N, C-alpha and C positions, 0 to 999 in steps of 0.2 A: 872400322873394326872399333872403335871406340865408339863413335858416336854413335851406334847401331845398339850399342851397346845399354847405352846414356838414355836414349829415347828409349827403348825395350824395359829396362828399368824406370822410367818414371811412369811410362802407359800406368804397364801394372798395380806400379802407387795410387795412379788417379782413380782406377777401375777399385778399387778395395775402398781408396777413401770413399767414393762414390756410392760405394756397393753399402756402408759402410754408415753411411749420411740417412740411406733412403731404410736403412733397417731401425733406426733410431726414429725416423718421420713417424714408420711405422708402427714401431709400438708407443711413440707416444700418443698417436689418433688412437690406437687401442686404447690406450690409458683414459682419454680423456670420452672416448667414446662407453667405456664402463663406468666411467665417474656421474657421467650425467646421466645415465641408465641408472646407478641408483640411485643421487637424488631424485627423478622422476618416478622411482618405487615407493616414492617413502612419503606415506596420506600426513596430505599442505592439512594443516592447521584451522579451524575454521572460531568465527570468530562467537563469542561471548552472546549469550544471549542476556538484556539487558531489563531489568522489568518496570515499571512505574510503584507508584505509590499504592497500596490499599487501597482501594476505594468501597465504605461499607455504610450501607444507607439500613435505617431501618426498620425498614420498611419490607424489608426483602430478606429471604435466608439467604441470601448467596453475595461470598466476595467476588471485588472484580478484579484482576492483577493485569493491568492494565502492561502487552509488550511492544518497547517504544522501538523505532525504526535502527538499523544500523549504520544510517548513513549520520540522522540525529545525532545516534551516540559519537560521531567521529569529530563531526562538527563541534556541535558546544559540549564535553566532554563528558566524563561516568561519573552521577552523582551518587556514591552507593551508600550515600547517610538511606538513614530510617525514620522519618517521623510523622504525624502526622498531619502533616500543610494540603492546605483546601488545593484538588486538584488544577491545572493551570491547563488553559485552554487553550495557548500555544501549542503545546507538543502535542504530536503524530505518532499514532497508533502503527502495531501492520498488525492484531489480534488483540484478541480479550481472551484471558482466562474465568471460566467464572466456576467455585473455590463454594460448596452447599453449605453450609454452618454444620448444618446434622450429621450428614453423613460421611462429609469428607468427598464428596463425589466430585470429580473437574469437569470440567472438559470450554471445550472453542468454541466462541463465538463463531470464527470463517473458519471455513476448507480450501481457502483459494490464496496466493498473496490480491494484497489488497493494502491500501492508508486509511485509517479510521486518523478523521482531524477532527470532527467533536463528537461529543455524545451524550445525552441530557434525558436526567427524570421527569416524565412529563406524565402528573397525577391527576387525574380528571373528577373532579367530586358532583354527579348532577344527582338533584332534585328527587329522592325518596328512591334514588339506585346504590350499589356500592361503590365503594369507589374505586376506580381500577385506575395501572399504571404501568405504563411501558417504558424502554427505550427507544430513543431517536437518535438513527445513529445518520452520519453524516460519512459514506463514503466514494473513494475514488480505487473502482475495481477495472475501469475497463480504456484501456489504451486509446481514446477518441480520437485525439491529436496525430498521430500515427509513426511515433518516435522511438516507437520500440520502449518506454518504460511507464512509469507510473510518476505522477507529479502531478504541484497545482495546477498548472497546464489541463488536463483532462475535464471530465463531469464529473462532478459531486455529486451524489445520489443517494438516496435517503430510506432507509430502512428502518423500521420498529420491530422490535422482539418483549419478549414479558420480561418478569426481572429475571427469567433463569438464563438468560443467554438465549432461547429458545425459541420455535415459532419464526424461527430471522419473515420476515417478509419488505422483499421493495416496493416500497406504495409512492417513485413518481420516473416519471419514464425516462428512459434510456437518453443520453445524448442530450443531460437538459446540467443547471447547477442551481441548488436552494439559494434560495436567498433570505430566505425569514420563515417563520411560521407565526402561526397560534394556536391559541385548542379555544375551542369551543364548548365551553361542557354540556350547555342548555340542547346541544345538536350531538351534543358522542362524538363529536368529527375535530379534528384536527387538521388546518389551511395552512395551503405552505405555500410561498409564491415565488417560481422558479426562472430562470431563463434560458430559452433556449438557441440552439446553435441555428437557427432559423435558413442564415446562409448558405452556408456546409459547407464555412471556410476549416472549417474543423482547430473554429476558435468562438473565443464566448468576448463578446465584443455589444458594445452600446445601438449597431448594425439589427441587432441580435433582440430576438421578439421577445417578450414575456408575458408572465402566464397565473392563474393559484391553480392551485388544484386542491381537489375536498378526498378525505380518507376518514372514511364509515370506519370506525372503530371499533362496533359492534360486530361487526366482518375488515376484518383486518386485508386491505389488497391496493392494489395498485390504485393511484387515486386519478378522480375524474375530473379536466380540466373546466373552471367552467369558463373562458370568453371561450365562444363558438368563432367559426370565421368570418359566421355572420355576423354576428353582432359587433364587432372587429371591422368589417367594412362598411355598417354602417356608420358606425360614428367616423373612421376614414369619410366619409360622404360625406357628415355636416362638420367637421370640422377643417378639410385640406381644401374646399370647393369656394 
């Protein structure tokens, strides 16, 4: 009888202890879920935009404010100083703000995600013609190596705009990379040397073909390749025979 009473009491205690533990565990789990839900509801902080120094050209009615790439800020640190030092061409930018000096109007150069690797002011001084000025940009805006991000391994495309950053026009073919360029005032044209991913391996290497593209500055649009396949084959027949 004593043993029966002991085991009965012991069983009762164990049941109460088990129920208490399960109740505590459930409350703890619910509490954690509530805390996690509250944390998820909090707005995520966005990184601040960082602007480079003003680009001021007396020939233009617009000031330019380049927007630095976020990852570049993390790697190189943030420079909050304001100075008149010249534009450093080793920087890369995600966009450029154009600000009208006269009326304060502002607009963006690009309406898409991209990397601006360089931009240069071109001035064409032709005889018996008014001077013409353009901005020439080298821009990465296509994921040509399909790694789901834009970087220096992708194609670098040439674009021209007027001094206000408007009338933006692509001038070099897709899946190419600009090597160099030269302006020929007598022709009112710009000639660009490019490399093409001619073997379609999604890379730009020594095995790929180069060519030259001519862009007419009287009517800006996609440039025309100068060296035709026929000329290239003829050259090969002379050199490699």
